[in-house]
C-alpha positions as CSV (number, residue, x, y, z in Angstrom):
1,M,16.3,74.6,7.3
2,I,20.0,75.2,7.3
3,I,20.2,78.1,4.8
4,S,18.0,81.2,5.1
5,P,15.4,82.0,2.4
6,E,16.9,85.5,2.1
7,T,20.4,84.0,1.3
8,V,18.8,81.8,-1.5
9,A,16.8,84.7,-2.8
10,Q,19.8,87.0,-2.9
11,A,21.9,84.4,-4.7
12,L,19.2,83.8,-7.3
13,Q,19.1,87.6,-7.9
14,Q,22.8,87.6,-8.6
15,T,22.3,85.1,-11.4
16,G,19.9,87.4,-13.1
17,A,17.2,84.7,-13.4
18,T,13.6,85.6,-12.9
19,D,12.2,82.0,-12.8
20,I,14.2,79.3,-11.1
21,R,12.3,76.6,-13.0
22,Q,14.0,77.8,-16.2
23,L,17.6,77.7,-14.9
24,S,19.8,75.5,-17.1
25,I,21.9,72.8,-15.4
26,R,25.1,75.0,-15.6
27,E,23.1,78.1,-14.3
28,M,21.9,76.0,-11.3
29,G,25.4,75.0,-10.6
30,K,26.5,78.6,-10.6
31,L,23.6,79.5,-8.2
32,V,24.6,76.7,-5.8
33,S,28.3,77.8,-6.0
34,I,27.3,81.3,-4.9
35,I,25.3,80.0,-1.9
36,E,28.2,77.7,-0.9
37,K,30.7,80.5,-0.9
38,Q,28.4,82.8,1.1
39,T,27.5,80.2,3.7
40,G,30.3,77.8,3.9
41,I,27.8,74.9,3.7
42,E,28.5,72.1,1.4
43,F,25.6,71.1,-0.8
44,I,24.3,67.7,-1.8
45,H,24.8,68.3,-5.5
46,M,22.2,66.6,-7.6
47,E,22.0,69.1,-10.4
48,M,25.1,68.2,-12.5
49,G,24.8,65.2,-14.8
50,V,28.5,64.6,-15.1
51,P,30.5,61.4,-14.3
52,G,31.6,61.0,-10.7
53,L,34.0,58.1,-11.2
54,Q,37.7,57.9,-12.1
55,A,38.5,57.8,-15.8
56,C,39.4,54.4,-17.3
57,E,43.1,53.8,-16.7
58,I,43.4,52.0,-20.0
59,G,42.5,55.1,-21.9
60,L,44.7,57.3,-19.7
61,Q,47.7,55.1,-20.3
62,A,47.1,54.9,-24.1
63,E,46.8,58.7,-24.2
64,R,50.0,59.3,-22.2
65,E,52.0,57.0,-24.5
66,A,50.4,58.7,-27.6
67,L,51.5,62.1,-26.3
68,D,55.1,60.8,-25.8
69,T,55.2,59.7,-29.4
70,G,54.5,63.3,-30.6
71,C,51.0,62.8,-32.1
72,A,49.8,66.0,-30.4
73,S,51.4,67.9,-33.3
74,Q,49.5,65.9,-35.9
75,Y,46.1,66.5,-37.3
76,T,43.8,63.5,-37.5
77,N,41.6,62.2,-40.3
78,I,38.1,63.8,-40.0
79,E,36.5,60.4,-40.3
80,G,38.6,58.9,-37.5
81,I,42.0,57.2,-37.0
82,A,42.6,53.8,-38.5
83,D,42.7,51.9,-35.2
84,L,39.5,53.4,-33.9
85,K,36.9,52.8,-36.6
86,P,37.2,49.0,-36.6
87,E,36.9,48.9,-32.9
88,I,33.7,51.0,-32.9
89,A,32.3,48.5,-35.5
90,R,33.4,45.6,-33.3
91,F,31.8,47.2,-30.2
92,A,28.5,47.6,-32.1
93,R,28.6,43.9,-33.0
94,N,29.7,42.7,-29.6
95,F,27.4,44.7,-27.4
96,M,24.5,45.6,-29.7
97,N,24.3,42.7,-32.1
98,I,24.4,44.9,-35.2
99,D,26.7,44.8,-38.2
100,V,28.1,48.0,-39.5
101,P,31.2,48.8,-41.6
102,P,34.0,50.7,-40.1
103,E,33.6,53.5,-42.6
104,S,30.2,54.5,-41.1
105,C,31.7,54.8,-37.6
106,I,32.9,58.3,-36.9
107,P,34.4,59.9,-33.8
108,T,32.9,63.2,-32.6
109,V,33.7,65.8,-29.9
110,G,31.3,64.3,-27.4
111,S,27.8,63.2,-28.2
112,M,26.7,66.8,-28.2
113,Q,28.7,67.4,-31.4
114,G,27.3,64.1,-32.8
115,C,23.8,65.4,-32.0
116,F,24.5,68.7,-33.7
117,A,25.8,67.1,-36.8
118,A,22.9,64.6,-37.0
119,F,20.3,67.3,-36.4
120,L,21.8,69.6,-39.1
121,A,22.1,66.8,-41.6
122,A,18.6,65.6,-41.1
123,A,17.1,69.1,-41.2
124,R,19.0,69.9,-44.5
125,S,18.1,66.6,-46.2
126,D,14.7,67.7,-47.4
127,A,13.6,71.3,-47.5
128,K,9.9,70.2,-47.1
129,R,10.7,68.3,-43.9
130,P,12.9,70.5,-41.6
131,C,11.4,69.5,-38.2
132,T,12.9,67.2,-35.5
133,L,10.5,65.3,-33.2
134,F,11.7,64.8,-29.6
135,I,10.4,62.0,-27.4
136,D,10.6,63.8,-24.1
137,P,11.6,64.4,-21.4
138,G,15.1,65.0,-22.7
139,F,18.4,66.8,-22.4
140,P,17.4,70.5,-23.0
141,V,20.6,71.5,-24.7
142,K,19.6,69.5,-27.8
143,K,16.7,71.8,-28.4
144,Q,19.0,74.7,-27.8
145,Q,21.2,73.4,-30.6
146,L,18.2,73.4,-33.0
147,T,17.2,76.9,-31.9
148,L,20.8,78.1,-32.7
149,L,20.6,76.4,-36.1
150,G,17.2,77.9,-36.8
151,C,15.7,74.5,-37.3
152,P,12.1,73.8,-36.0
153,F,11.2,71.0,-33.6
154,K,8.2,69.4,-32.0
155,S,8.0,67.2,-28.9
156,F,5.7,65.1,-26.7
157,D,6.0,63.6,-23.2
158,L,6.4,59.8,-23.2
159,I,4.8,59.5,-19.7
160,D,1.2,58.9,-21.0
161,C,1.9,56.9,-24.2
162,R,3.9,53.8,-23.3
163,G,3.7,50.6,-25.3
164,Q,1.3,50.5,-28.2
165,K,0.0,54.0,-27.3
166,L,3.3,55.3,-28.6
167,R,2.4,54.3,-32.2
168,E,-0.7,56.5,-32.3
169,R,1.2,59.4,-30.8
170,L,4.1,59.2,-33.2
171,E,1.9,58.7,-36.2
172,S,-0.1,61.8,-35.3
173,F,3.1,63.8,-35.8
174,L,4.7,61.9,-38.7
175,S,1.6,62.0,-40.8
176,Q,1.8,65.8,-41.0
177,G,4.7,65.4,-43.4
178,D,7.2,67.9,-41.9
179,I,9.3,65.6,-39.7
180,C,12.9,64.7,-40.8
181,S,14.1,62.9,-37.6
182,I,13.0,61.4,-34.3
183,S,15.3,62.0,-31.3
184,Y,15.4,60.4,-27.9
185,S,17.8,58.8,-25.3
186,S,17.4,55.4,-23.7
187,P,18.1,55.1,-20.8
188,N,16.6,58.6,-20.6
189,N,18.0,61.8,-19.3
190,P,16.3,63.0,-17.0
191,A,13.8,60.3,-16.1
192,W,15.9,57.1,-16.6
193,V,13.1,55.6,-18.7
194,C,14.3,52.8,-20.9
195,L,12.3,52.2,-24.1
196,T,11.1,48.6,-24.4
197,E,11.8,46.4,-27.4
198,E,8.1,46.9,-28.3
199,E,8.5,50.6,-28.3
200,L,11.8,50.5,-30.2
201,Q,10.1,48.3,-32.8
202,I,7.3,50.9,-33.2
203,I,9.7,53.7,-33.6
204,G,11.7,51.7,-36.2
205,E,8.7,50.6,-38.2
206,L,7.3,54.2,-38.4
207,A,10.7,55.6,-39.3
208,T,10.8,53.3,-42.2
209,K,7.2,53.9,-43.2
210,Y,7.6,57.7,-43.2
211,D,11.2,57.7,-44.2
212,V,12.6,59.7,-41.3
213,M,15.9,59.3,-39.5
214,V,16.1,58.1,-35.9
215,I,18.8,59.9,-33.9
216,E,19.2,57.5,-31.0
217,D,21.3,58.9,-28.1
218,L,22.9,56.0,-26.1
219,A,24.9,58.2,-23.8
220,Y,24.2,55.9,-20.9
221,F,25.0,52.8,-22.9
222,G,24.6,49.6,-20.9
223,M,23.6,51.4,-17.7
224,D,20.2,49.8,-17.3
225,F,21.6,47.8,-14.5
226,R,18.7,45.3,-14.4
227,H,20.6,43.6,-17.2
228,D,24.3,42.8,-17.7
229,Y,25.4,44.2,-21.0
230,G,29.1,44.0,-20.3
231,H,30.1,40.7,-22.0
232,P,31.2,40.9,-25.6
233,G,29.2,38.7,-28.0
234,V,27.0,37.4,-25.2
235,P,23.3,38.3,-24.8
236,P,21.6,40.3,-23.5
237,Y,22.6,43.2,-25.9
238,Q,22.0,46.9,-25.4
239,P,18.5,47.5,-26.9
240,T,18.5,49.7,-30.0
241,V,16.2,50.9,-32.8
242,A,18.9,49.6,-35.2
243,H,17.2,46.2,-35.0
244,Y,14.0,47.6,-36.5
245,T,15.0,50.1,-39.2
246,E,17.9,51.0,-41.5
247,N,17.2,54.7,-41.0
248,Y,19.3,55.2,-37.8
249,I,22.1,57.4,-36.5
250,L,23.5,56.1,-33.2
251,L,25.4,58.2,-30.7
252,M,27.6,56.7,-27.9
253,S,29.8,58.6,-25.5
254,A,33.0,57.7,-23.7
255,S,31.9,60.2,-21.1
256,K,29.7,57.8,-19.2
257,I,30.7,54.4,-20.7
258,F,34.4,54.9,-19.7
259,S,34.1,57.9,-17.3
260,Y,36.1,59.8,-19.9
261,A,34.1,63.0,-20.0
262,G,36.9,65.5,-19.9
263,Q,38.4,64.5,-23.2
264,R,35.2,65.0,-25.1
265,I,35.2,61.9,-27.3
266,A,32.2,60.0,-28.6
267,M,31.1,57.8,-31.5
268,M,28.6,58.2,-34.2
269,I,27.4,55.2,-36.1
270,I,25.5,55.9,-39.3
271,S,23.5,53.0,-40.8
272,P,25.0,51.6,-44.0
273,K,21.9,52.6,-45.9
274,L,21.9,56.2,-44.7
275,Y,25.7,56.5,-45.0
276,G,25.6,55.9,-48.8
277,R,22.3,57.6,-49.4
278,S,21.9,60.7,-51.6
279,Y,19.8,63.7,-50.5
280,P,19.8,66.2,-53.4
281,N,18.9,69.1,-51.0
282,L,22.3,68.7,-49.3
283,R,23.9,70.2,-52.4
284,N,22.4,73.6,-51.4
285,Y,24.8,73.5,-48.4
286,F,27.8,71.4,-49.6
287,T,29.6,70.0,-52.6
288,T,28.0,66.5,-52.2
289,D,24.6,65.1,-51.6
290,K,25.8,61.9,-49.9
291,L,24.9,61.9,-46.2
292,G,28.0,59.9,-45.2
293,H,30.2,62.5,-46.8
294,F,28.2,65.6,-45.7
295,I,28.4,64.8,-42.0
296,P,32.2,64.5,-41.6
297,Y,33.3,66.9,-44.2
298,G,30.4,69.3,-44.3
299,V,29.6,69.5,-40.6
300,L,32.4,68.1,-38.4
301,Y,35.1,69.7,-40.5
302,A,33.3,73.1,-40.4
303,T,32.9,73.0,-36.6
304,T,36.0,71.4,-35.0
305,A,38.0,70.1,-38.0
306,G,38.0,66.7,-36.3
307,T,38.4,65.1,-32.9
308,S,41.4,65.1,-30.6
309,H,44.1,62.8,-31.8
310,T,45.1,61.4,-28.4
311,A,41.5,61.1,-27.3
312,Q,40.8,58.9,-30.3
313,I,43.8,56.7,-29.4
314,A,42.4,56.4,-25.8
315,L,39.0,55.5,-27.1
316,A,40.4,52.9,-29.4
317,A,42.3,51.3,-26.5
318,M,39.3,51.2,-24.2
319,L,37.0,49.8,-26.9
320,K,39.6,47.1,-27.8
321,A,39.8,46.1,-24.1
322,A,36.0,45.8,-23.9
323,N,35.8,44.0,-27.2
324,D,38.5,41.5,-26.1
325,G,36.7,40.9,-22.8
326,R,39.5,42.4,-20.7
327,L,37.3,45.3,-19.5
328,N,33.7,44.9,-18.2
329,F,32.7,48.6,-18.4
330,V,29.3,47.9,-17.0
331,E,30.6,46.5,-13.8
332,A,32.9,49.5,-13.4
333,L,29.8,51.8,-13.5
334,K,27.7,50.0,-10.8
335,D,28.5,52.5,-8.1
336,Y,25.8,54.7,-9.7
337,E,23.3,51.9,-9.2
338,H,24.2,51.5,-5.5
339,K,24.0,55.3,-4.9
340,A,20.7,55.6,-6.7
341,A,19.1,52.8,-4.7
342,R,20.1,54.4,-1.4
343,M,19.1,57.9,-2.5
344,K,15.7,56.9,-3.8
345,S,15.0,55.1,-0.6
346,L,15.9,58.1,1.5
347,F,13.6,60.4,-0.6
348,L,10.7,57.9,-0.5
349,Q,11.1,57.4,3.2
350,N,10.7,61.1,3.7
351,G,7.4,61.7,1.8
352,F,8.7,62.2,-1.7
353,H,7.4,60.3,-4.7
354,L,8.8,59.4,-8.1
355,V,7.5,61.3,-11.1
356,Y,8.4,58.7,-13.8
357,T,7.9,55.0,-13.3
358,E,7.3,52.0,-15.5
359,N,3.6,51.0,-15.2
360,G,3.7,52.1,-11.6
361,N,6.9,50.3,-10.8
362,S,10.2,51.9,-9.9
363,L,12.6,52.4,-12.8
364,A,16.1,50.8,-12.7
365,D,18.5,52.4,-10.3
366,G,21.0,54.3,-12.4
367,F,22.3,57.8,-13.1
368,Y,19.1,59.8,-12.7
369,F,15.7,59.7,-11.0
370,T,12.8,62.1,-10.7
371,I,11.1,63.3,-7.5
372,A,8.2,65.4,-6.4
373,Y,6.8,66.3,-3.0
374,K,3.1,66.5,-2.2
375,D,1.5,69.3,-4.3
376,M,4.5,71.6,-4.5
377,D,5.3,72.9,-8.0
378,S,8.8,72.4,-9.3
379,G,9.9,76.0,-8.6
380,E,8.7,76.0,-5.0
381,L,10.2,72.6,-4.3
382,L,13.5,73.6,-5.9
383,V,13.8,76.7,-3.7
384,E,12.7,74.8,-0.6
385,L,15.4,72.1,-1.1
386,L,18.0,74.8,-1.6
387,N,17.2,76.0,1.9
388,Y,18.3,72.5,3.1
389,G,21.5,72.5,1.0
390,I,20.1,70.1,-1.7
391,S,20.3,71.0,-5.3
392,A,18.5,69.6,-8.4
393,I,17.0,70.9,-11.7
394,A,13.3,71.4,-12.6
395,L,11.8,69.1,-15.1
396,D,10.2,72.1,-16.8
397,I,13.3,72.6,-19.0
398,T,13.4,68.9,-20.2
399,G,10.1,68.9,-22.1
400,S,8.3,67.1,-19.3
401,T,4.6,67.8,-18.8
402,S,5.1,67.5,-15.1
403,K,5.0,70.8,-13.3
404,Q,6.0,69.4,-9.9
405,G,9.0,67.3,-10.6
406,L,12.8,67.6,-10.3
407,R,15.6,65.7,-11.8
408,A,18.1,64.2,-9.3
409,C,21.6,63.0,-10.5
410,V,23.5,60.6,-8.3
411,S,27.0,61.1,-9.7
412,F,28.3,63.9,-7.5
413,V,26.8,62.6,-4.3
414,R,29.4,60.9,-2.3
415,H,28.8,57.8,-0.1
416,D,30.0,59.7,2.9
417,Q,27.3,62.3,2.3
418,M,24.4,59.8,2.5
419,D,23.9,60.2,6.2
420,E,23.9,64.0,5.8
421,L,21.3,63.7,3.0
422,E,19.2,61.5,5.2
423,K,19.4,64.1,8.0
424,R,18.5,67.0,5.7
425,L,15.6,65.1,4.1
426,R,14.2,64.2,7.6
427,M,14.4,67.8,8.6
428,F,12.7,68.9,5.4
429,A,9.9,66.4,6.0
430,Q,9.4,67.5,9.6
431,E,9.1,71.1,8.6
432,H,6.8,70.5,5.6
């Protein structure tokens, strides 16, 4: 090991945490920062799921020009600027093969605000059905949002119910009559599981049967690099539940698609059916019962009063470039694929195994993967890796049933650190 257990233990004590398995992503980042400052040893950072590439220059240039025109002094329309909404609709048609009107395309302050708004709207739509159902593992902050809102939720781990088994598991929850929405991401954070067309069809059919909303988080849009989703109007298209139900709300973020995380800009697409639908219970919280009015004017207005003007202009420019075929955003992201392939190989060579696979086969190489080592539980493995200057997060906080696994993110690991990662993993394997 290269860092003493005492140093790690003291740093953990400084965070005030009693169980390292329950540290949030940001708390783990703080812990690692403390250790780096105390030791001077640079970590292999696998805990933070944030982009590690340069922001799209098309967006940057559009935003610079917008600032020069003085738009920073102008409020924007809550529902989105005129240039942006049609481009979101075009993007949905070009890369997902779905038709939506521009009016149901709304910018949000990152996908997290989109999730917040969708969760709240779904939970308030029917007083008898306040519960969100998560298909886990997933991003833990989403459950934190519902906890803050005082809205109940349920969850299950996808690991043992792939394919047709998913239908029985979903129906066991939906038949109880208290579920208002189903939430998941695909590709998945943290496991990088991609739902199949069969599974999306099952979700869509049951959402229609039980009249629940599907909140589909496509934060990693197009990043299942086994397929090339980067050409407008040309198959294959990004898989989506929107092909199988009209009860959907889709969330897409510029943070990963265009490496534009710092400006907190994302897209919400509400299905035309839901956008115009009335839910009488919404009148207990707002002046209208129309979902398409409640979300922007009841939720987004009350939280941020809209999305940054210049960021919307940047997003519109990037979407237009992708829609026009001038920007292959998928190709620009493939550095993540290359890093994931190398990192997975290094872990497997040194005795680790993958927690989540697809029918025993390795998942696509992308933004995340999950690892475990022998019979170590997640807390023990996390502490041991910290002793070797390697950080990750425990799957415990993601809704996973695995008590041994960790999530590894590739974005902050530099290519020039790969040899050092190999050296540290070899040392770890020799000493364990």
